[in-house]
C-alpha positions as CSV (number, residue, x, y, z in Angstrom):
1,M,21.3,88.0,12.5
2,T,17.7,88.1,12.6
3,T,15.6,86.1,10.0
4,R,11.7,85.0,10.5
5,M,11.8,81.5,9.5
6,T,9.2,78.5,10.4
7,W,10.5,75.4,12.3
8,P,10.3,73.1,9.2
9,E,12.0,76.0,7.0
10,L,14.7,75.8,9.9
11,C,14.9,72.2,10.0
12,H,15.4,71.9,6.0
13,S,18.1,74.4,5.3
14,E,21.2,74.1,4.8
15,Q,22.4,77.0,6.8
16,F,21.0,75.8,10.1
17,K,21.2,71.7,9.3
18,G,23.6,70.2,12.7
19,L,23.2,73.8,14.7
20,W,21.6,75.0,18.1
21,V,19.4,77.9,17.0
22,A,18.2,80.5,19.6
23,L,14.4,81.8,18.3
24,D,13.0,84.8,20.0
25,N,9.3,86.4,19.2
26,C,8.0,83.0,18.4
27,R,4.9,81.8,17.6
28,Y,4.1,78.4,19.4
29,D,1.4,75.3,18.6
30,Q,-1.0,75.6,20.9
31,T,-1.2,71.7,21.7
32,T,2.5,70.8,21.4
33,R,3.8,74.1,22.9
34,Q,6.7,74.3,20.7
35,P,7.6,76.8,18.3
36,V,6.6,76.6,15.0
37,E,8.0,80.1,13.8
38,G,10.2,82.8,15.5
39,D,13.2,85.1,14.9
40,V,16.5,83.4,14.3
41,V,19.1,85.3,16.4
42,D,21.5,83.3,16.7
43,A,23.2,80.0,16.1
44,D,26.2,77.6,17.1
45,S,26.9,74.0,16.9
46,E,28.0,74.5,20.6
47,L,24.9,74.9,22.8
48,S,27.2,76.1,25.7
49,E,28.6,78.6,23.5
50,L,25.0,79.8,22.2
51,C,23.6,80.0,25.6
52,A,26.7,82.3,26.7
53,R,26.4,84.7,23.7
54,M,22.7,84.6,24.6
55,R,23.3,85.5,28.3
56,E,25.7,88.2,27.2
57,K,23.2,89.9,24.9
58,G,20.5,89.7,27.6
59,R,18.6,87.6,25.8
60,G,17.3,84.8,28.2
61,S,14.1,84.3,26.8
62,C,15.0,82.8,23.2
63,A,13.6,79.5,22.8
64,I,16.6,77.2,21.9
65,L,16.4,74.0,19.2
66,F,18.7,72.1,17.6
67,C,17.9,71.8,14.0
68,D,18.2,68.3,12.1
69,D,16.0,67.0,9.0
70,E,13.5,65.6,11.2
71,V,10.6,68.4,11.9
72,L,8.9,68.0,15.1
73,V,5.7,70.2,14.5
74,E,4.1,70.9,11.3
75,S,1.7,73.7,10.4
76,R,-1.9,71.8,10.6
77,R,-4.0,71.3,8.0
78,T,-7.4,72.9,7.3
79,R,-10.6,70.8,8.0
80,S,-11.3,70.4,4.4
81,S,-8.2,68.8,3.8
82,A,-8.2,66.3,6.0
83,V,-12.0,65.0,5.1
84,A,-10.3,65.0,1.6
85,E,-7.5,62.9,2.5
86,R,-10.1,60.7,4.5
87,R,-11.9,60.4,1.4
88,G,-8.4,59.4,-0.5
89,L,-8.9,63.0,-2.8
90,S,-5.8,64.3,-1.7
91,G,-3.1,63.9,-3.9
């Protein structure tokens, strides 16, 4: 299983909701240092089982996160959209 997904896609995905997910080749938010996108390499409801499989596969540098409906990190808005929102122009 290797699928490139963003963190919001993972959190809202029925396939991964409620699971621990291992991500490789991550792109990180520069402010929070949290993964915002990565290759999904494995997932499990049991953290210990997922970690054991990752060790067996030699994937010791994956980010492992729990997926639920709450999105921890979202992509940043552009400066123009933030200015428009402050002026009450966004819909």
